[in-house]
BARO-127268 format. One record per residue (C-alpha): residue in three letters; y negated, z negated, x negated. Coordinates in nm, 3 decimals, padded with zeros to 5 digits. Layout:
REM BARO-127268
(atom ALA; (Y; Z; X))
...
***
This chain:
REM BARO-127268
(atom MET; (00.603; 00.474; 00.955))
(atom SER; (00.840; 00.620; 00.695))
(atom GLN; (00.973; 00.347; 00.468))
(atom VAL; (01.253; 00.237; 00.239))
(atom VAL; (01.468; -00.025; 00.412))
(atom SER; (01.659; -00.109; 00.096))
(atom VAL; (01.733; 00.017; -00.254))
(atom ASN; (02.107; 00.002; -00.318))
(atom ILE; (02.288; -00.021; -00.651))
(atom GLY; (02.659; 00.044; -00.705))
(atom THR; (02.906; -00.159; -00.907))
(atom LEU; (03.237; -00.048; -01.052))
(atom ARG; (03.536; -00.093; -00.823))
(atom VAL; (03.897; -00.016; -00.912))
(atom VAL; (04.070; 00.093; -00.590))
(atom PRO; (04.366; 00.310; -00.482))
(atom TRP; (04.172; 00.557; -00.264))
(atom THR; (03.961; 00.736; -00.524))
(atom GLN; (04.174; 01.050; -00.556))
(atom SER; (04.239; 01.094; -00.931))
(atom MET; (03.956; 00.876; -01.065))
(atom GLY; (04.107; 00.529; -01.011))
(atom SER; (03.763; 00.370; -00.980))
(atom THR; (03.437; 00.434; -00.797))
(atom GLY; (03.071; 00.339; -00.771))
(atom ILE; (03.042; 00.427; -00.401))
(atom ASP; (03.013; 00.061; -00.297))
(atom LYS; (02.636; 00.014; -00.319))
(atom ARG; (02.455; -00.302; -00.210))
(atom PRO; (02.086; -00.387; -00.159))
(atom HIS; (01.902; -00.489; -00.476))
(atom PRO; (01.664; -00.784; -00.427))
(atom GLY; (01.383; -00.655; -00.651))
(atom ARG; (01.229; -00.334; -00.769))
(atom VAL; (01.440; -00.071; -00.944))
(atom ARG; (01.345; 00.183; -01.209))
(atom ALA; (01.411; 00.550; -01.135))
(atom VAL; (01.449; 00.715; -01.474))
(atom GLY; (01.608; 01.034; -01.604))
(atom VAL; (01.895; 01.122; -01.372))
(atom GLY; (01.937; 00.803; -01.171))
(atom LEU; (01.847; 00.446; -01.091))
(atom GLU; (01.884; 00.185; -01.364))
(atom SER; (02.209; -00.014; -01.340))
(atom ASP; (02.358; 00.214; -01.075))
(atom VAL; (02.724; 00.299; -01.139))
(atom ILE; (02.844; 00.660; -01.103))
(atom VAL; (03.207; 00.724; -01.197))
(atom ASP; (03.271; 01.080; -01.075))
(atom THR; (02.995; 01.251; -01.272))
(atom ARG; (03.136; 01.595; -01.191))
(atom ASN; (03.048; 01.559; -00.822))
(atom HIS; (02.780; 01.290; -00.824))
(atom GLY; (02.472; 01.210; -01.029))
(atom GLY; (02.289; 01.438; -01.267))
(atom TYR; (01.947; 01.598; -01.231))
(atom ASP; (02.004; 01.749; -00.885))
(atom GLN; (02.179; 01.439; -00.746))
(atom ALA; (01.990; 01.157; -00.916))
(atom VAL; (01.917; 00.956; -00.600))
(atom TYR; (02.085; 00.970; -00.260))
(atom ALA; (01.894; 00.886; 00.060))
(atom TYR; (02.040; 00.817; 00.403))
(atom ALA; (01.851; 00.747; 00.725))
(atom SER; (01.910; 00.415; 00.900))
(atom GLU; (01.880; 00.601; 01.231))
(atom ASP; (02.187; 00.808; 01.138))
(atom ALA; (02.367; 00.496; 01.017))
(atom ASP; (02.297; 00.333; 01.355))
(atom TRP; (02.453; 00.636; 01.528))
(atom TRP; (02.768; 00.598; 01.318))
(atom GLU; (02.788; 00.227; 01.400))
(atom ARG; (02.791; 00.310; 01.770))
(atom GLU; (03.032; 00.601; 01.722))
(atom LEU; (03.288; 00.401; 01.523))
(atom GLY; (03.226; 00.052; 01.659))
(atom LYS; (03.197; -00.055; 01.297))
(atom GLU; (02.926; -00.260; 01.127))
(atom LEU; (02.766; -00.062; 00.845))
(atom TRP; (02.545; -00.230; 00.587))
(atom PRO; (02.261; -00.065; 00.389))
(atom GLY; (02.443; 00.125; 00.114))
(atom ALA; (02.758; 00.184; 00.320))
(atom PHE; (02.719; 00.561; 00.282))
(atom GLY; (02.699; 00.526; -00.094))
(atom GLU; (02.326; 00.582; -00.065))
(atom ASN; (02.066; 00.452; -00.309))
(atom LEU; (01.784; 00.460; -00.054))
(atom THR; (01.830; 00.351; 00.304))
(atom THR; (01.527; 00.486; 00.491))
(atom ARG; (01.359; 00.441; 00.826))
(atom GLY; (01.142; 00.706; 00.991))
(atom VAL; (01.260; 00.980; 00.752))
(atom ASP; (01.443; 01.285; 00.887))
(atom CYS; (01.683; 01.341; 00.600))
(atom THR; (01.870; 01.621; 00.778))
(atom GLY; (01.546; 01.803; 00.858))
(atom ALA; (01.400; 01.755; 00.509))
(atom VAL; (01.310; 02.082; 00.337))
(atom ILE; (01.468; 02.175; 00.004))
(atom GLY; (01.197; 02.116; -00.258))
(atom GLU; (01.006; 01.871; -00.040))
(atom ARG; (00.857; 01.589; -00.247))
(atom TRP; (00.829; 01.222; -00.155))
(atom ARG; (00.616; 00.958; -00.322))
(atom VAL; (00.805; 00.628; -00.313))
(atom GLY; (00.652; 00.336; -00.503))
(atom SER; (00.537; 00.481; -00.834))
(atom THR; (00.801; 00.759; -00.830))
(atom VAL; (00.799; 01.115; -00.700))
(atom LEU; (01.134; 01.242; -00.572))
(atom GLU; (01.230; 01.596; -00.470))
(atom VAL; (01.481; 01.691; -00.200))
(atom SER; (01.753; 01.903; -00.363))
(atom ARG; (02.074; 01.930; -00.158))
(atom PRO; (02.295; 01.757; 00.101))
(atom ARG; (02.585; 01.529; 00.024))
(atom ILE; (02.931; 01.677; 00.094))
(atom PRO; (03.184; 01.412; 00.206))
(atom CYS; (03.507; 01.352; 00.015))
(atom ARG; (03.831; 01.157; 00.055))
(atom THR; (03.689; 00.870; -00.150))
(atom PHE; (03.430; 00.823; 00.125))
(atom ALA; (03.703; 00.817; 00.391))
(atom GLY; (03.902; 00.564; 00.188))
(atom PHE; (03.597; 00.344; 00.140))
(atom TRP; (03.551; 00.317; 00.516))
(atom ASP; (03.925; 00.322; 00.591))
(atom VAL; (03.870; 00.602; 00.846))
(atom PRO; (04.130; 00.872; 00.765))
(atom ASN; (03.958; 01.157; 00.956))
(atom LEU; (03.608; 01.064; 00.842))
(atom VAL; (03.551; 01.379; 00.634))
(atom LYS; (03.619; 01.600; 00.935))
(atom ARG; (03.403; 01.389; 01.165))
(atom PHE; (03.121; 01.360; 00.912))
(atom THR; (03.122; 01.737; 00.861))
(atom LYS; (03.124; 01.812; 01.233))
(atom GLU; (02.840; 01.571; 01.307))
(atom GLY; (02.612; 01.709; 01.033))
(atom ARG; (02.419; 01.399; 00.928))
(atom PRO; (02.471; 01.437; 00.550))
(atom GLY; (02.176; 01.256; 00.394))
(atom ALA; (01.969; 01.405; 00.113))
(atom TYR; (02.012; 01.409; -00.263))
(atom LEU; (01.689; 01.382; -00.462))
(atom ARG; (01.569; 01.474; -00.809))
(atom ILE; (01.343; 01.237; -01.004))
(atom ILE; (01.024; 01.433; -01.070))
(atom GLU; (00.808; 01.140; -01.181))
(atom GLU; (00.978; 00.829; -01.317))
(atom GLY; (00.871; 00.489; -01.190))
(atom ASP; (00.990; 00.198; -00.982))
(atom LEU; (01.068; 00.157; -00.614))
(atom GLY; (01.180; -00.114; -00.377))
(atom ALA; (01.244; -00.219; -00.019))
(atom GLY; (00.935; -00.186; 00.199))
(atom ASP; (00.783; 00.104; 00.002))
(atom ASP; (00.632; 00.382; 00.209))
(atom VAL; (00.791; 00.728; 00.187))
(atom GLU; (00.496; 00.965; 00.167))
(atom MET; (00.552; 01.338; 00.179))
(atom VAL; (00.325; 01.493; -00.085))
(atom HIS; (00.456; 01.852; -00.082))
(atom ARG; (00.660; 02.070; 00.154))
(atom PRO; (00.754; 02.431; 00.064))
(atom GLY; (00.681; 02.703; 00.315))
(atom HIS; (01.033; 02.853; 00.322))
(atom GLY; (01.152; 02.577; 00.556))
(atom VAL; (01.516; 02.574; 00.443))
(atom THR; (01.648; 02.232; 00.543))
(atom ILE; (01.916; 01.994; 00.423))
(atom GLY; (02.097; 02.054; 00.753))
(atom GLU; (02.106; 02.431; 00.703))
(atom VAL; (02.241; 02.399; 00.349))
(atom PHE; (02.504; 02.150; 00.467))
(atom ARG; (02.623; 02.384; 00.741))
(atom ALA; (02.635; 02.676; 00.496))
(atom LEU; (02.843; 02.478; 00.246))
(atom THR; (03.084; 02.348; 00.510))
(atom GLY; (03.178; 02.678; 00.673))
(atom GLU; (02.881; 02.847; 00.838))
(atom ARG; (02.879; 03.141; 00.598))
(atom SER; (02.620; 03.334; 00.802))
(atom LEU; (02.357; 03.094; 00.662))
(atom ALA; (02.418; 03.202; 00.300))
(atom ALA; (02.126; 03.447; 00.286))
(atom ARG; (01.899; 03.198; 00.461))
(atom ILE; (01.951; 02.914; 00.216))
(atom LEU; (01.890; 03.146; -00.080))
(atom GLU; (01.529; 03.169; 00.040))
(atom ALA; (01.476; 02.825; -00.119))
(atom PRO; (01.400; 02.868; -00.492))
(atom GLU; (01.443; 02.493; -00.544))
(atom LEU; (01.810; 02.510; -00.446))
(atom PRO; (02.040; 02.381; -00.726))
(atom GLU; (02.200; 02.659; -00.929))
(atom SER; (02.551; 02.550; -00.832))
(atom VAL; (02.463; 02.588; -00.463))
(atom ARG; (02.296; 02.923; -00.526))
(atom GLN; (02.616; 03.047; -00.689))
(atom LYS; (02.826; 02.935; -00.392))
(atom ALA; (02.588; 03.106; -00.149))
(atom GLY; (02.600; 03.422; -00.360))
(atom LYS; (02.980; 03.425; -00.345))
(atom MET; (02.966; 03.383; 00.034))
(atom LEU; (02.736; 03.685; 00.059))
(atom SER; (02.949; 03.902; -00.167))
(atom SER; (03.261; 03.825; 00.036))
(atom GLN; (03.104; 03.911; 00.372))
(atom PRO; (03.200; 04.251; 00.519))
(atom PRO; (02.914; 04.502; 00.542))
(atom SER; (02.734; 04.503; 00.876))
***
């Protein structure tokens, strides 16, 4: 059964580990009721760094509880739903294996898989694990950003029903590996027409810089 374990909403925190921002909305906690997904995010969710987070292609962030459990064992650290800065903590959903452009019906919303999350120093500061970015990148469990295709409401316990999966098969994991150093995957990820334009541009630059075979 693929389900939402919790819907998590961020609040503004002023902290010293947010690079140049000075504040962050990464600290997300489970919301007790249903939440509206509208426009480019969830109602009441706080996003401070709008250059790197939020917007149409990064409206909602999902992370699998199975991957969170792995990190708990790896770090010996208790991690709550929302600890990854995710809006949706899921169970039974392979976020890394999700296909770009894949659509999920959750509650009365339809969400579309768009791109992986790339870790930053704010994330490492939030967990107080200095080498977290390197470890997170090496492990390759990035979670999936989602677009809001149909607005509605969602909540803990909702089923996650896949209603569409493109045939190209380009996954979140492949895009993550391409964006974090595996340049040989650039041509592969460009097979996904649903890829965000910013990612397409990065992949194009990788291709143009590769020596001819």
